[in-house]
N, C-alpha and C positions, 0 to 999 in steps of 0.2 A: 409267439413264445410267448410267453407266461412271465409278469414280473408280480412280484410281492414290493406294492407298491408301499406300503408300511414299512418295513423293514428298510427300504432304500429311502425312505423320509427320516428315520430313525438315524441310519448311520447318517447320512446328509445333517441329520443334526448334532451327531460325535462328531463328527470331522469340523464341522464351525465351531464349535463349542473348547474344544482341543486347540485349533488354530488361532482364538481369541485368547485361550489361558495363556496359551505359550506367547503371545505377542505382549500380553501384559507382564508373564515374567522377564520378558526381553527390555522392557520399559520400566519394571521394578514396582510397577504397580499391584504383583500377587504375590504369595511366599511359593517359594519351588523345596521341595523332597531333594536333600542333596543327600549324595554320594557317600562313599567313606573312602579316605585317603587310598587305598590297596586298589578298590573297585577302580577309581580316576587312572589309575597309576597305568592297572590294566589296559583301558582305552585306548590311552595316550600312545600305549608299547605297540596294541594292535594297528593305528592307525600310522603310526610311524614304520611299522612292518609291511604297511600294505602300501604306502608309498612309495618307500626306497624298491621293494621288489617290482612294482610298475615300471622305475626308471629303469632298474638293471635289465630287465626282460626287455623292452625297446632299445635301449643302447647296445643289450648284446644281438638284437635281431639284427642292428645297422652294421655291426662289426662284423655278424655270418654273410649276411648279404647287403653290401652298401647299395646296390640299384631299387628305389623306392618302387617304382613300378611294380617289379619280379615284387615284393613284400605284399603288393595291394591285392596279387595276382594269389599269390599261397595263402593269404590270408580269406579271398572270396571260396578260394576250391579247399579250404579247411574248414567256413562255416557250414559249406554245401555239402561237406562228408564225401568228398572227392579227393583222388589221392592226384598230386602235384604229379604234373609230367617232369619227367628228367630233363634237368636243360643244363647245356654242357657250359663249363665255366671257363672264364677266361682265358686259362693256361691251354685249355686243349686248345680251342678255339688258333688260340697264336699259334700251339704246335700244328693244329691241322694248315696254316697260311705256311707257315717256314715250310714245310715237307710239299706243298703244291712248288712252291717258290722253286725249291731244289730240284723239281723235276722237270722246270721252265729253265732254270738256268746250266741244269747240268747236273745231276748225281755225282760223276765221276770227278768235279771241280773243288779245288780247294773249298771254294765260296758254298759249293752245295754240300760238300760232306760236313762241312760244319754247320750248315741249315739244318742237315737232319737230326745229326747230334745232341743241337740245343733244340728242337724242335721235338725227341722223343723224350729232354729230360722237363720239357716246360709240358709234356703229356703225362709225362710222373707228377711233376707237381700238383697237376688241376687234378688227378685221378688221388693226390694228398687231400686237396684242398677240399672236394668232392665228400670225403671219407670223414674229415674234422668235422665240416658241417653238418653232415649225419649224425657223428656222435653227439655232437654237443646241443642238437635239438633233444633229442632222446635223454638224453643224462641233463640237464640242464634247463631249457627252455621249458618245456612240457612239466615238470614238477612244480615251475614259478608259476606257469599258465593255470595247472591245476588246484594251486592255491588260489589265485585271483578268481577264479571262477567258480568254483566250489566251495573252499572252507572259510573264504570271506565272504561270499554272498549270503552262507547260512550264519555266518555271526552278523553282518547288517544285519540280516528282517529279522534278529533274534534280538537287537538294538532298537532296533524300531517299536519290535512288541512292546519291549523295557520301554520305551519313552512315552508310549503311549498308558501302560500303568501307571507311569509316576504324575501325569496328567490328571489320570482317572483320581487316583489316591489327591493330588491336592484338592483336586473339584471339591472330592469327599469331605476334605479337612475346612474348606469355603464354606462351604452348606450348613453342615454342623454349626464352624461358629453363627451363622448368621438364621438357625434355629431356636426360636423363642420358643412355643411350645411344648412340654413334654412328650408327647407322641412325637410330632415331629422330632424331636431333637434324640429319642429314642430310634427312629428309623434310620436317623443319621448315623447315628449310632453302629448299627447292625451292618448298613453299607459299608461304614467306612472297613470294618472289620474283614470284611469280604473281600476288597478291595486292597486291602493289607495284606490280606494272605495271596491273591493273586500278583503282585508286586513280587512278595518274598522269593515266591515259588520262581519267576520269569529272571529276577536278578540271580538266583542262583544257576539255572542254563544258563544265565550269558556267561555269569564270571568261569564258568567251568569253559566253556568255549574258549573265551580270553585266558584263559590260565593253558590253551591247548597251544598257543602260539610259541610257548617253548619247544616241544615239540618240531613247528613245523621249523625254525631256527635248526635245533639240531639238522633235521631233515635238508635241509637246504647247505647247510653244511656241508652237507654227507657229498651233496651233490655236485659244489663249488669245486672240492676236492678231486672230484670225476672231470668235472669240466676243465680244472686245470693241466690233469694229467693228458688230456685229450689234446690239448694244445700244447705241452710239449711234444705229446708223441710226432706231432703234427710238424712242427719247427724244427726237430731233429729229424726228421724226414727229408724235408727239404735241407736242409746242411749237408747230409748225407749225400743224396742227390748232387747238390754243386759241386760238390767236392770230388765227386765220382766226374761231374765234365769238366771242370780245370782239371782232373788227369788226362783223360781223352783229350783235350783241346793244348794238353802243354807239350806234344809233340810237334803236333803241326802249327803252335805257335813258336818251339824254337826253332823249325825248318823256315819258316818265314822271316825271323831273326837270324840266323844262320849267315846269310847272305849279306845282312846289312851290317851284324855285330861281332860276329864270330868268324865269319869270312867260309870259301872254299874249301869245305876240309882234303879236297883232292887233290886243290894244288899246295901240294907239301916244299915243293923244292923252290927256290928261288927263280927269278927269270934272270937271263942272263945280265951281264953290266952296262952291255952295248943295247938292252935294248930298249927301244921307246914304248912310253906309255899309250893306251889307243887314243884314238884322237878325239872318242865322245868323253872322255875324260875332262879334258880341257872345258867342255859346256857344261857339265853335271856339277852341282852346289857340292862340296864337299862334306861326307858322311864320317862321323867320328864312330872310330870301330875298335872292336874289342881285340888287343895285341895276341896275337895265337907265340905260344911258345914254341921253339923249335922241335922238328920231331925227333925224338931218340934214334941213336945209331942203331939200326941191324935191325929194330923192333918194328914189323910192319904198324900203320897205321888203323889196320881192322881191330887191332887188337892192346894196342898201346896201351888206351884207360884201365885194362883187366890187371896189366904186368907194372901200371904205372901208380909210385905212392904219392900223393900228391903235397907230402912235405917234405919229399926228394926234392922239388921241384920249386926251381930259382923264377918270382917275377920278372918280366922282361925290366929293361934298366929304365923305359919311360911309357905315355900312353896308356898306365892303366887305367880304369875305370873304375868310378866310385858307383856303388847302387847300395840302394835304399831299402829295409826288407820288409816288408808287404802282411809277411805273418811268422808269427811263431812255428820253428823246425824243430826237431828231435833229431838228428844225427842217428844214424840205422844201424853204424858200424863208423870203427876209426878213421875210415876215409872220407868221411864226413864231418860235415862242420857243421855243429849246432847254430842255430839261430832265433834271436827275438825283433819282435814286430819293432817296427823305426828305429831300427839302429843302420849304423853307415860301416860298408863294409870296402874292399879292395877286391874287384874281379876279373878275372882274365882266361882265355880258354886254350886247350889243348891241342891238335890236331889230333883225329881220326875222337875224338868225345862224342860220346851223346849230345846230340843239340840240344836236346832237357837241362843238359849239367855245365856248371861252369866252374873254376876252382878261386873260391872267396879266401880272404884274407882278414884277420881280425888282430892286429896284435903281432905275438908270436904264433897264434894258432892260424892253420892251413887245413883246409879240406873240399870235398868236394857240395855246392849247394844249387838247388833244382832254380832254374829259368823262372818256372812260376811263380816264385814267393820272393821273385827282385822287380824293382821300381831300379832300372839302368838308365844313368845320371847322364848328361852330355858336359 
């Protein structure tokens, strides 16, 4: 391989001369050509944009992929220009475990049925998370990364060239001051004019690139809006999935609570006065129950709820339960009671009612309320 020794020596000499000159400027031993205030502001704005873009990019990557090992793996695949293999999300993995557990416990058991329902929702949540990560990567991370690896590298390159042109210009000014002979002074002035022209040309190129930072901000603003929209859609999907799951689990939850709080709807007639309580009851702790209003005479339990107007029902004389409202609820019709989160109401049950519902009272207002929206208090 052939080397141009003279050029190599010349470049090395220029490098060391610039290094010495730069050091002297830092020590205040040499004059420095100052850039105008507007140019300095453009430089500061560009540096600020680069620094904050790097921080936002890194933290967004952490948000989308908290696992550092997975981030390193994705980085290596990207640098090797290879497709990142599909990775199972935590929600999808949890769904798989829940489904396998349900099969072992028995898919027909209450626990197994619930595991299957919750597992399916976790799978949907995991799929929504995958779609959000993909959308955020394309619409937000990629533009930020393109700026740092593209536009910013070009700006940095032109700034280094401008720095070298400025050092050359200051060196020419120093040589002109030291020139004594007329011939040496004329040569120095000619070199200064050429160097000044090169510096002005490079300053204009760099200025145009720095002013393009405004366009970068506009582009990043659009990408930020798309990121927020993707995130909003993702959380809206998750919220809807959880609402659906809550409704699915409402009936099973009502069935579980009905034995403890509502009582057995099939045993609507009171036991004979002479009947003694089961012997096992004496060994079990007392469990507070929601009083059951006596059945309407002549109306079967299966249709009691459909023909019963809650406003015409009187609460039991004693033993009503208090409940705290967990979420806001808007009444669907006149038989239901609208609820506000964190308020306290009185509740009791009616024979033959859907176990998902109770009768709620608040002052003079009365109506049906969903069990899943309540926290029953002892």
